[in-house]
Residue, then its C-alpha position, 0 to 999 in steps of 0.5 A: m579605880a578601874g571603872e566608868f565612874d569614881l564614887s570615892g568619898k561618897v556614901a551609898i545606902v542600899t536597902g535589901a542588900s542581902r540578896g538579888l539586885g540590892q546585893y549586886m548594887s551594893r557590890a558595884l557601888a563599893r567597887a566604884g569606891a563608895d562607902v556602902v551602908i547596907t540594910s536588910r530585914t534580918l541581921d543573919s542575912l546581912i552577915a551572910s551577905l558580908e561573908l560572900g563579899d570581897a575586900v572592897l565592900r565596906a559596910v555598916i550593919l543597921a539592925i532594927v530591933s524594935a519596930v514602933p508603929i507610926t501614928a498620925a499626929 
């Protein structure tokens, strides 16, 4: 582990991980040893993000296929 801190054994959740700061942070967390769960609004963008990654990025893809509005109880 070559870095300032070690996140081995930790899990990080990064929203908006398919581009910009979210993509950068997911890669940085993975390089620090974390298992990274990445999310985005579209499955295609997540797949493209994984294809751009290196071997240290371990991710679970979460896709929302149906949105249900939240109503007051």
